[in-house]
mmCIF file of the N, C-alpha and C atoms, coordinates in Angstrom:
data_MODEL
# 
_entry.id   MODEL 
# 
loop_
_atom_site.group_PDB 
_atom_site.id 
_atom_site.type_symbol 
_atom_site.label_atom_id 
_atom_site.label_alt_id 
_atom_site.label_comp_id 
_atom_site.label_asym_id 
_atom_site.label_entity_id 
_atom_site.label_seq_id 
_atom_site.pdbx_PDB_ins_code 
_atom_site.Cartn_x 
_atom_site.Cartn_y 
_atom_site.Cartn_z 
_atom_site.occupancy 
_atom_site.B_iso_or_equiv 
_atom_site.pdbx_formal_charge 
_atom_site.auth_seq_id 
_atom_site.auth_comp_id 
_atom_site.auth_asym_id 
_atom_site.auth_atom_id 
_atom_site.pdbx_PDB_model_num 
ATOM 1   N N  . MET A 1 1  ? 101.856 108.716 115.962 1.00 0.00 ? 1  MET A N  1 
ATOM 2   C CA . MET A 1 1  ? 100.942 107.892 115.125 1.00 0.00 ? 1  MET A CA 1 
ATOM 3   C C  . MET A 1 1  ? 101.719 107.707 113.534 1.00 0.00 ? 1  MET A C  1 
ATOM 4   N N  . THR A 1 2  ? 100.688 106.425 113.602 1.00 0.00 ? 2  THR A N  1 
ATOM 5   C CA . THR A 1 2  ? 101.769 105.563 112.501 1.00 0.00 ? 2  THR A CA 1 
ATOM 6   C C  . THR A 1 2  ? 100.941 105.905 111.160 1.00 0.00 ? 2  THR A C  1 
ATOM 7   N N  . ASP A 1 3  ? 100.800 105.773 110.242 1.00 0.00 ? 3  ASP A N  1 
ATOM 8   C CA . ASP A 1 3  ? 101.072 105.527 108.609 1.00 0.00 ? 3  ASP A CA 1 
ATOM 9   C C  . ASP A 1 3  ? 100.666 104.223 108.223 1.00 0.00 ? 3  ASP A C  1 
ATOM 10  N N  . SER A 1 4  ? 99.756  103.758 107.635 1.00 0.00 ? 4  SER A N  1 
ATOM 11  C CA . SER A 1 4  ? 99.805  102.928 107.116 1.00 0.00 ? 4  SER A CA 1 
ATOM 12  C C  . SER A 1 4  ? 99.354  102.888 105.257 1.00 0.00 ? 4  SER A C  1 
ATOM 13  N N  . ARG A 1 5  ? 99.509  102.330 104.492 1.00 0.00 ? 5  ARG A N  1 
ATOM 14  C CA . ARG A 1 5  ? 98.918  102.526 103.149 1.00 0.00 ? 5  ARG A CA 1 
ATOM 15  C C  . ARG A 1 5  ? 98.449  100.851 102.639 1.00 0.00 ? 5  ARG A C  1 
ATOM 16  N N  . TYR A 1 6  ? 97.156  100.883 102.197 1.00 0.00 ? 6  TYR A N  1 
ATOM 17  C CA . TYR A 1 6  ? 96.907  99.942  101.941 1.00 0.00 ? 6  TYR A CA 1 
ATOM 18  C C  . TYR A 1 6  ? 96.050  99.597  100.354 1.00 0.00 ? 6  TYR A C  1 
ATOM 19  N N  . HIS A 1 7  ? 96.646  98.816  98.835  1.00 0.00 ? 7  HIS A N  1 
ATOM 20  C CA . HIS A 1 7  ? 95.956  98.446  98.124  1.00 0.00 ? 7  HIS A CA 1 
ATOM 21  C C  . HIS A 1 7  ? 94.019  98.563  98.292  1.00 0.00 ? 7  HIS A C  1 
ATOM 22  N N  . VAL A 1 8  ? 93.566  99.045  97.688  1.00 0.00 ? 8  VAL A N  1 
ATOM 23  C CA . VAL A 1 8  ? 92.372  98.729  97.457  1.00 0.00 ? 8  VAL A CA 1 
ATOM 24  C C  . VAL A 1 8  ? 91.434  98.819  96.240  1.00 0.00 ? 8  VAL A C  1 
ATOM 25  N N  . ALA A 1 9  ? 90.768  98.194  95.958  1.00 0.00 ? 9  ALA A N  1 
ATOM 26  C CA . ALA A 1 9  ? 90.779  97.683  94.527  1.00 0.00 ? 9  ALA A CA 1 
ATOM 27  C C  . ALA A 1 9  ? 89.039  97.658  94.280  1.00 0.00 ? 9  ALA A C  1 
ATOM 28  N N  . GLY A 1 10 ? 88.577  98.756  93.113  1.00 0.00 ? 10 GLY A N  1 
ATOM 29  C CA . GLY A 1 10 ? 86.926  98.753  92.953  1.00 0.00 ? 10 GLY A CA 1 
ATOM 30  C C  . GLY A 1 10 ? 86.382  100.048 92.952  1.00 0.00 ? 10 GLY A C  1 
ATOM 31  N N  . MET A 1 11 ? 87.817  100.919 93.458  1.00 0.00 ? 11 MET A N  1 
ATOM 32  C CA . MET A 1 11 ? 86.912  102.085 93.723  1.00 0.00 ? 11 MET A CA 1 
ATOM 33  C C  . MET A 1 11 ? 87.260  103.391 92.750  1.00 0.00 ? 11 MET A C  1 
ATOM 34  N N  . THR A 1 12 ? 85.999  103.672 92.365  1.00 0.00 ? 12 THR A N  1 
ATOM 35  C CA . THR A 1 12 ? 86.902  104.494 90.705  1.00 0.00 ? 12 THR A CA 1 
ATOM 36  C C  . THR A 1 12 ? 85.953  106.035 90.810  1.00 0.00 ? 12 THR A C  1 
ATOM 37  N N  . CYS A 1 13 ? 85.506  106.128 91.699  1.00 0.00 ? 13 CYS A N  1 
ATOM 38  C CA . CYS A 1 13 ? 84.711  107.900 92.583  1.00 0.00 ? 13 CYS A CA 1 
ATOM 39  C C  . CYS A 1 13 ? 85.107  108.267 93.261  1.00 0.00 ? 13 CYS A C  1 
ATOM 40  N N  . GLY A 1 14 ? 84.663  109.176 93.380  1.00 0.00 ? 14 GLY A N  1 
ATOM 41  C CA . GLY A 1 14 ? 84.572  110.409 94.845  1.00 0.00 ? 14 GLY A CA 1 
ATOM 42  C C  . GLY A 1 14 ? 83.702  109.642 95.868  1.00 0.00 ? 14 GLY A C  1 
ATOM 43  N N  . GLY A 1 15 ? 82.224  109.153 95.361  1.00 0.00 ? 15 GLY A N  1 
ATOM 44  C CA . GLY A 1 15 ? 81.577  108.395 96.393  1.00 0.00 ? 15 GLY A CA 1 
ATOM 45  C C  . GLY A 1 15 ? 82.479  106.700 96.967  1.00 0.00 ? 15 GLY A C  1 
ATOM 46  N N  . CYS A 1 16 ? 82.857  106.382 96.080  1.00 0.00 ? 16 CYS A N  1 
ATOM 47  C CA . CYS A 1 16 ? 83.693  104.962 96.262  1.00 0.00 ? 16 CYS A CA 1 
ATOM 48  C C  . CYS A 1 16 ? 84.482  105.499 97.192  1.00 0.00 ? 16 CYS A C  1 
ATOM 49  N N  . ALA A 1 17 ? 85.477  106.408 97.080  1.00 0.00 ? 17 ALA A N  1 
ATOM 50  C CA . ALA A 1 17 ? 86.224  106.897 98.255  1.00 0.00 ? 17 ALA A CA 1 
ATOM 51  C C  . ALA A 1 17 ? 85.671  107.071 99.048  1.00 0.00 ? 17 ALA A C  1 
ATOM 52  N N  . ARG A 1 18 ? 84.415  108.019 99.829  1.00 0.00 ? 18 ARG A N  1 
ATOM 53  C CA . ARG A 1 18 ? 83.916  108.078 101.067 1.00 0.00 ? 18 ARG A CA 1 
ATOM 54  C C  . ARG A 1 18 ? 83.225  106.945 101.814 1.00 0.00 ? 18 ARG A C  1 
ATOM 55  N N  . SER A 1 19 ? 83.055  106.065 100.951 1.00 0.00 ? 19 SER A N  1 
ATOM 56  C CA . SER A 1 19 ? 82.183  104.876 101.446 1.00 0.00 ? 19 SER A CA 1 
ATOM 57  C C  . SER A 1 19 ? 83.677  103.842 102.003 1.00 0.00 ? 19 SER A C  1 
ATOM 58  N N  . VAL A 1 20 ? 84.675  104.204 101.832 1.00 0.00 ? 20 VAL A N  1 
ATOM 59  C CA . VAL A 1 20 ? 86.187  103.380 102.300 1.00 0.00 ? 20 VAL A CA 1 
ATOM 60  C C  . VAL A 1 20 ? 86.028  104.129 103.270 1.00 0.00 ? 20 VAL A C  1 
ATOM 61  N N  . GLU A 1 21 ? 86.275  105.639 102.871 1.00 0.00 ? 21 GLU A N  1 
ATOM 62  C CA . GLU A 1 21 ? 86.868  106.448 104.380 1.00 0.00 ? 21 GLU A CA 1 
ATOM 63  C C  . GLU A 1 21 ? 85.635  105.883 105.464 1.00 0.00 ? 21 GLU A C  1 
ATOM 64  N N  . LEU A 1 22 ? 84.605  106.553 105.295 1.00 0.00 ? 22 LEU A N  1 
ATOM 65  C CA . LEU A 1 22 ? 83.760  106.041 106.466 1.00 0.00 ? 22 LEU A CA 1 
ATOM 66  C C  . LEU A 1 22 ? 83.403  104.942 106.825 1.00 0.00 ? 22 LEU A C  1 
ATOM 67  N N  . ALA A 1 23 ? 83.429  103.696 106.165 1.00 0.00 ? 23 ALA A N  1 
ATOM 68  C CA . ALA A 1 23 ? 84.031  102.279 106.848 1.00 0.00 ? 23 ALA A CA 1 
ATOM 69  C C  . ALA A 1 23 ? 85.040  102.478 107.707 1.00 0.00 ? 23 ALA A C  1 
ATOM 70  N N  . ILE A 1 24 ? 85.926  102.798 107.057 1.00 0.00 ? 24 ILE A N  1 
ATOM 71  C CA . ILE A 1 24 ? 87.472  102.419 108.315 1.00 0.00 ? 24 ILE A CA 1 
ATOM 72  C C  . ILE A 1 24 ? 87.061  103.693 109.270 1.00 0.00 ? 24 ILE A C  1 
ATOM 73  N N  . ARG A 1 25 ? 86.510  104.283 109.647 1.00 0.00 ? 25 ARG A N  1 
ATOM 74  C CA . ARG A 1 25 ? 86.596  105.459 110.293 1.00 0.00 ? 25 ARG A CA 1 
ATOM 75  C C  . ARG A 1 25 ? 85.679  104.741 111.105 1.00 0.00 ? 25 ARG A C  1 
ATOM 76  N N  . GLU A 1 26 ? 84.535  104.449 110.956 1.00 0.00 ? 26 GLU A N  1 
ATOM 77  C CA . GLU A 1 26 ? 83.100  103.320 111.895 1.00 0.00 ? 26 GLU A CA 1 
ATOM 78  C C  . GLU A 1 26 ? 83.929  102.070 112.223 1.00 0.00 ? 26 GLU A C  1 
ATOM 79  N N  . ALA A 1 27 ? 84.678  101.663 111.899 1.00 0.00 ? 27 ALA A N  1 
ATOM 80  C CA . ALA A 1 27 ? 85.523  100.195 112.439 1.00 0.00 ? 27 ALA A CA 1 
ATOM 81  C C  . ALA A 1 27 ? 86.950  100.554 113.036 1.00 0.00 ? 27 ALA A C  1 
ATOM 82  N N  . ALA A 1 28 ? 86.999  101.309 113.023 1.00 0.00 ? 28 ALA A N  1 
ATOM 83  C CA . ALA A 1 28 ? 88.223  101.562 113.407 1.00 0.00 ? 28 ALA A CA 1 
ATOM 84  C C  . ALA A 1 28 ? 88.974  103.666 114.215 1.00 0.00 ? 28 ALA A C  1 
ATOM 85  N N  . PRO A 1 29 ? 87.492  103.180 115.621 1.00 0.00 ? 29 PRO A N  1 
ATOM 86  C CA . PRO A 1 29 ? 87.625  105.176 115.757 1.00 0.00 ? 29 PRO A CA 1 
ATOM 87  C C  . PRO A 1 29 ? 89.134  105.302 116.546 1.00 0.00 ? 29 PRO A C  1 
ATOM 88  N N  . SER A 1 30 ? 90.068  104.468 116.499 1.00 0.00 ? 30 SER A N  1 
ATOM 89  C CA . SER A 1 30 ? 91.320  105.396 117.091 1.00 0.00 ? 30 SER A CA 1 
ATOM 90  C C  . SER A 1 30 ? 92.107  105.959 115.671 1.00 0.00 ? 30 SER A C  1 
ATOM 91  N N  . VAL A 1 31 ? 91.361  105.715 114.209 1.00 0.00 ? 31 VAL A N  1 
ATOM 92  C CA . VAL A 1 31 ? 92.664  106.256 113.449 1.00 0.00 ? 31 VAL A CA 1 
ATOM 93  C C  . VAL A 1 31 ? 92.019  107.370 112.955 1.00 0.00 ? 31 VAL A C  1 
ATOM 94  N N  . THR A 1 32 ? 92.600  108.458 112.858 1.00 0.00 ? 32 THR A N  1 
ATOM 95  C CA . THR A 1 32 ? 92.890  109.543 113.270 1.00 0.00 ? 32 THR A CA 1 
ATOM 96  C C  . THR A 1 32 ? 92.438  110.665 111.798 1.00 0.00 ? 32 THR A C  1 
ATOM 97  N N  . ALA A 1 33 ? 92.928  109.350 110.605 1.00 0.00 ? 33 ALA A N  1 
ATOM 98  C CA . ALA A 1 33 ? 92.934  110.294 109.008 1.00 0.00 ? 33 ALA A CA 1 
ATOM 99  C C  . ALA A 1 33 ? 92.916  109.055 108.156 1.00 0.00 ? 33 ALA A C  1 
ATOM 100 N N  . VAL A 1 34 ? 92.339  109.317 107.439 1.00 0.00 ? 34 VAL A N  1 
ATOM 101 C CA . VAL A 1 34 ? 91.818  108.594 105.925 1.00 0.00 ? 34 VAL A CA 1 
ATOM 102 C C  . VAL A 1 34 ? 92.049  109.262 105.136 1.00 0.00 ? 34 VAL A C  1 
ATOM 103 N N  . THR A 1 35 ? 92.876  108.860 103.809 1.00 0.00 ? 35 THR A N  1 
ATOM 104 C CA . THR A 1 35 ? 93.297  109.710 102.759 1.00 0.00 ? 35 THR A CA 1 
ATOM 105 C C  . THR A 1 35 ? 93.133  108.275 101.661 1.00 0.00 ? 35 THR A C  1 
ATOM 106 N N  . VAL A 1 36 ? 92.284  108.658 100.665 1.00 0.00 ? 36 VAL A N  1 
ATOM 107 C CA . VAL A 1 36 ? 92.094  107.740 99.310  1.00 0.00 ? 36 VAL A CA 1 
ATOM 108 C C  . VAL A 1 36 ? 92.731  108.524 98.028  1.00 0.00 ? 36 VAL A C  1 
ATOM 109 N N  . ASP A 1 37 ? 93.551  107.705 97.624  1.00 0.00 ? 37 ASP A N  1 
ATOM 110 C CA . ASP A 1 37 ? 94.284  108.087 96.369  1.00 0.00 ? 37 ASP A CA 1 
ATOM 111 C C  . ASP A 1 37 ? 93.729  107.346 95.017  1.00 0.00 ? 37 ASP A C  1 
ATOM 112 N N  . LEU A 1 38 ? 92.296  108.145 94.785  1.00 0.00 ? 38 LEU A N  1 
ATOM 113 C CA . LEU A 1 38 ? 91.964  107.369 93.538  1.00 0.00 ? 38 LEU A CA 1 
ATOM 114 C C  . LEU A 1 38 ? 92.673  106.501 92.304  1.00 0.00 ? 38 LEU A C  1 
ATOM 115 N N  . GLU A 1 39 ? 93.066  107.318 91.650  1.00 0.00 ? 39 GLU A N  1 
ATOM 116 C CA . GLU A 1 39 ? 94.524  106.850 90.999  1.00 0.00 ? 39 GLU A CA 1 
ATOM 117 C C  . GLU A 1 39 ? 95.147  105.643 91.313  1.00 0.00 ? 39 GLU A C  1 
ATOM 118 N N  . ALA A 1 40 ? 96.015  106.182 92.562  1.00 0.00 ? 40 ALA A N  1 
ATOM 119 C CA . ALA A 1 40 ? 96.745  104.812 92.481  1.00 0.00 ? 40 ALA A CA 1 
ATOM 120 C C  . ALA A 1 40 ? 96.109  103.833 93.484  1.00 0.00 ? 40 ALA A C  1 
ATOM 121 N N  . GLY A 1 41 ? 94.934  103.811 93.510  1.00 0.00 ? 41 GLY A N  1 
ATOM 122 C CA . GLY A 1 41 ? 94.319  102.997 94.006  1.00 0.00 ? 41 GLY A CA 1 
ATOM 123 C C  . GLY A 1 41 ? 94.476  102.467 95.160  1.00 0.00 ? 41 GLY A C  1 
ATOM 124 N N  . THR A 1 42 ? 94.494  103.517 96.401  1.00 0.00 ? 42 THR A N  1 
ATOM 125 C CA . THR A 1 42 ? 95.628  103.142 97.876  1.00 0.00 ? 42 THR A CA 1 
ATOM 126 C C  . THR A 1 42 ? 94.701  104.095 98.555  1.00 0.00 ? 42 THR A C  1 
ATOM 127 N N  . VAL A 1 43 ? 95.110  103.319 99.986  1.00 0.00 ? 43 VAL A N  1 
ATOM 128 C CA . VAL A 1 43 ? 93.937  104.627 101.309 1.00 0.00 ? 43 VAL A CA 1 
ATOM 129 C C  . VAL A 1 43 ? 95.328  103.997 102.055 1.00 0.00 ? 43 VAL A C  1 
ATOM 130 N N  . THR A 1 44 ? 95.514  105.596 102.579 1.00 0.00 ? 44 THR A N  1 
ATOM 131 C CA . THR A 1 44 ? 96.427  106.024 103.919 1.00 0.00 ? 44 THR A CA 1 
ATOM 132 C C  . THR A 1 44 ? 95.591  106.346 105.301 1.00 0.00 ? 44 THR A C  1 
ATOM 133 N N  . VAL A 1 45 ? 96.278  105.429 106.100 1.00 0.00 ? 45 VAL A N  1 
ATOM 134 C CA . VAL A 1 45 ? 95.189  105.287 107.290 1.00 0.00 ? 45 VAL A CA 1 
ATOM 135 C C  . VAL A 1 45 ? 96.157  105.531 108.390 1.00 0.00 ? 45 VAL A C  1 
ATOM 136 N N  . SER A 1 46 ? 96.268  106.774 109.336 1.00 0.00 ? 46 SER A N  1 
ATOM 137 C CA . SER A 1 46 ? 96.505  107.540 110.122 1.00 0.00 ? 46 SER A CA 1 
ATOM 138 C C  . SER A 1 46 ? 96.110  106.916 111.228 1.00 0.00 ? 46 SER A C  1 
ATOM 139 N N  . GLY A 1 47 ? 96.986  106.327 112.378 1.00 0.00 ? 47 GLY A N  1 
ATOM 140 C CA . GLY A 1 47 ? 96.304  106.130 113.405 1.00 0.00 ? 47 GLY A CA 1 
ATOM 141 C C  . GLY A 1 47 ? 96.468  104.520 114.256 1.00 0.00 ? 47 GLY A C  1 
ATOM 142 N N  . ALA A 1 48 ? 96.583  104.092 115.035 1.00 0.00 ? 48 ALA A N  1 
ATOM 143 C CA . ALA A 1 48 ? 96.530  102.707 115.572 1.00 0.00 ? 48 ALA A CA 1 
ATOM 144 C C  . ALA A 1 48 ? 95.252  102.001 115.091 1.00 0.00 ? 48 ALA A C  1 
ATOM 145 N N  . ALA A 1 49 ? 95.803  100.925 114.000 1.00 0.00 ? 49 ALA A N  1 
ATOM 146 C CA . ALA A 1 49 ? 94.516  100.475 113.557 1.00 0.00 ? 49 ALA A CA 1 
ATOM 147 C C  . ALA A 1 49 ? 95.029  98.680  113.140 1.00 0.00 ? 49 ALA A C  1 
ATOM 148 N N  . GLU A 1 50 ? 94.371  98.375  113.545 1.00 0.00 ? 50 GLU A N  1 
ATOM 149 C CA . GLU A 1 50 ? 95.166  96.033  112.846 1.00 0.00 ? 50 GLU A CA 1 
ATOM 150 C C  . GLU A 1 50 ? 94.393  96.353  111.358 1.00 0.00 ? 50 GLU A C  1 
ATOM 151 N N  . ALA A 1 51 ? 95.501  95.771  110.417 1.00 0.00 ? 51 ALA A N  1 
ATOM 152 C CA . ALA A 1 51 ? 95.438  95.971  109.169 1.00 0.00 ? 51 ALA A CA 1 
ATOM 153 C C  . ALA A 1 51 ? 94.297  94.784  108.975 1.00 0.00 ? 51 ALA A C  1 
ATOM 154 N N  . ALA A 1 52 ? 93.744  93.324  110.029 1.00 0.00 ? 52 ALA A N  1 
ATOM 155 C CA . ALA A 1 52 ? 92.594  92.870  110.122 1.00 0.00 ? 52 ALA A CA 1 
ATOM 156 C C  . ALA A 1 52 ? 91.442  93.879  109.981 1.00 0.00 ? 52 ALA A C  1 
ATOM 157 N N  . VAL A 1 53 ? 91.693  94.901  110.588 1.00 0.00 ? 53 VAL A N  1 
ATOM 158 C CA . VAL A 1 53 ? 90.457  95.610  110.923 1.00 0.00 ? 53 VAL A CA 1 
ATOM 159 C C  . VAL A 1 53 ? 89.980  96.515  109.735 1.00 0.00 ? 53 VAL A C  1 
ATOM 160 N N  . ILE A 1 54 ? 90.863  96.758  109.212 1.00 0.00 ? 54 ILE A N  1 
ATOM 161 C CA . ILE A 1 54 ? 90.838  97.566  107.822 1.00 0.00 ? 54 ILE A CA 1 
ATOM 162 C C  . ILE A 1 54 ? 90.624  97.007  106.661 1.00 0.00 ? 54 ILE A C  1 
ATOM 163 N N  . GLU A 1 55 ? 90.856  96.182  106.712 1.00 0.00 ? 55 GLU A N  1 
ATOM 164 C CA . GLU A 1 55 ? 90.513  94.682  105.712 1.00 0.00 ? 55 GLU A CA 1 
ATOM 165 C C  . GLU A 1 55 ? 88.994  94.230  105.899 1.00 0.00 ? 55 GLU A C  1 
ATOM 166 N N  . GLN A 1 56 ? 88.608  94.014  106.776 1.00 0.00 ? 56 GLN A N  1 
ATOM 167 C CA . GLN A 1 56 ? 87.064  93.910  107.205 1.00 0.00 ? 56 GLN A CA 1 
ATOM 168 C C  . GLN A 1 56 ? 86.016  95.286  106.819 1.00 0.00 ? 56 GLN A C  1 
ATOM 169 N N  . ALA A 1 57 ? 86.778  96.242  107.219 1.00 0.00 ? 57 ALA A N  1 
ATOM 170 C CA . ALA A 1 57 ? 85.978  97.273  106.993 1.00 0.00 ? 57 ALA A CA 1 
ATOM 171 C C  . ALA A 1 57 ? 85.956  97.526  104.982 1.00 0.00 ? 57 ALA A C  1 
ATOM 172 N N  . VAL A 1 58 ? 87.127  97.463  104.835 1.00 0.00 ? 58 VAL A N  1 
ATOM 173 C CA . VAL A 1 58 ? 86.958  97.594  102.961 1.00 0.00 ? 58 VAL A CA 1 
ATOM 174 C C  . VAL A 1 58 ? 86.063  96.247  102.517 1.00 0.00 ? 58 VAL A C  1 
ATOM 175 N N  . ASP A 1 59 ? 86.111  95.439  102.978 1.00 0.00 ? 59 ASP A N  1 
ATOM 176 C CA . ASP A 1 59 ? 85.485  94.615  102.277 1.00 0.00 ? 59 ASP A CA 1 
ATOM 177 C C  . ASP A 1 59 ? 83.972  94.953  102.507 1.00 0.00 ? 59 ASP A C  1 
ATOM 178 N N  . ASP A 1 60 ? 84.014  95.054  103.781 1.00 0.00 ? 60 ASP A N  1 
ATOM 179 C CA . ASP A 1 60 ? 82.022  95.353  104.190 1.00 0.00 ? 60 ASP A CA 1 
ATOM 180 C C  . ASP A 1 60 ? 81.338  96.855  103.569 1.00 0.00 ? 60 ASP A C  1 
ATOM 181 N N  . ALA A 1 61 ? 82.599  97.586  102.607 1.00 0.00 ? 61 ALA A N  1 
ATOM 182 C CA . ALA A 1 61 ? 82.211  98.506  102.309 1.00 0.00 ? 61 ALA A CA 1 
ATOM 183 C C  . ALA A 1 61 ? 81.751  98.263  100.371 1.00 0.00 ? 61 ALA A C  1 
ATOM 184 N N  . GLY A 1 62 ? 82.433  96.859  100.230 1.00 0.00 ? 62 GLY A N  1 
ATOM 185 C CA . GLY A 1 62 ? 81.946  96.511  98.755  1.00 0.00 ? 62 GLY A CA 1 
ATOM 186 C C  . GLY A 1 62 ? 83.358  96.427  97.853  1.00 0.00 ? 62 GLY A C  1 
ATOM 187 N N  . PHE A 1 63 ? 84.321  96.519  98.301  1.00 0.00 ? 63 PHE A N  1 
ATOM 188 C CA . PHE A 1 63 ? 85.487  96.640  97.985  1.00 0.00 ? 63 PHE A CA 1 
ATOM 189 C C  . PHE A 1 63 ? 86.812  95.781  98.391  1.00 0.00 ? 63 PHE A C  1 
ATOM 190 N N  . THR A 1 64 ? 87.749  95.946  97.269  1.00 0.00 ? 64 THR A N  1 
ATOM 191 C CA . THR A 1 64 ? 88.634  94.417  97.725  1.00 0.00 ? 64 THR A CA 1 
ATOM 192 C C  . THR A 1 64 ? 90.118  94.807  97.912  1.00 0.00 ? 64 THR A C  1 
ATOM 193 N N  . PHE A 1 65 ? 90.046  94.874  99.353  1.00 0.00 ? 65 PHE A N  1 
ATOM 194 C CA . PHE A 1 65 ? 91.290  94.734  100.364 1.00 0.00 ? 65 PHE A CA 1 
ATOM 195 C C  . PHE A 1 65 ? 92.872  94.197  99.699  1.00 0.00 ? 65 PHE A C  1 
ATOM 196 N N  . GLY A 1 66 ? 93.881  94.726  98.999  1.00 0.00 ? 66 GLY A N  1 
ATOM 197 C CA . GLY A 1 66 ? 94.867  94.176  98.446  1.00 0.00 ? 66 GLY A CA 1 
ATOM 198 C C  . GLY A 1 66 ? 96.355  93.984  99.300  1.00 0.00 ? 66 GLY A C  1 
ATOM 199 N N  . GLY A 1 67 ? 95.837  94.384  100.480 1.00 0.00 ? 67 GLY A N  1 
ATOM 200 C CA . GLY A 1 67 ? 97.159  94.268  101.730 1.00 0.00 ? 67 GLY A CA 1 
ATOM 201 C C  . GLY A 1 67 ? 97.862  95.617  101.477 1.00 0.00 ? 67 GLY A C  1 
ATOM 202 N N  . ARG A 1 68 ? 99.184  95.646  102.052 1.00 0.00 ? 68 ARG A N  1 
ATOM 203 C CA . ARG A 1 68 ? 99.891  96.778  102.458 1.00 0.00 ? 68 ARG A CA 1 
ATOM 204 C C  . ARG A 1 68 ? 100.689 96.734  101.247 1.00 0.00 ? 68 ARG A C  1 
ATOM 205 N N  . ALA A 1 69 ? 100.606 98.436  100.879 1.00 0.00 ? 69 ALA A N  1 
ATOM 206 C CA . ALA A 1 69 ? 101.108 98.868  99.447  1.00 0.00 ? 69 ALA A CA 1 
ATOM 207 C C  . ALA A 1 69 ? 102.576 99.056  100.038 1.00 0.00 ? 69 ALA A C  1 
ATOM 208 N N  . ALA A 1 70 ? 103.618 99.311  99.035  1.00 0.00 ? 70 ALA A N  1 
ATOM 209 C CA . ALA A 1 70 ? 104.735 99.489  99.599  1.00 0.00 ? 70 ALA A CA 1 
ATOM 210 C C  . ALA A 1 70 ? 104.835 101.516 99.370  1.00 0.00 ? 70 ALA A C  1 
# 
């Protein structure tokens, strides 16, 4: 299982976090877990998913994808 962390701007509450999580899970069924860190503005995705798929899901949910986090 692979974990990847991405920057996501615009998340300010639990509802935002849930929207991003659901969007990623729907767009990438192979994802096994999505963890949102509101304070850091990051999303950690476990499982096999292309960054482009994650980016599109985040954008479709109304947030700004900022690329991979270190």
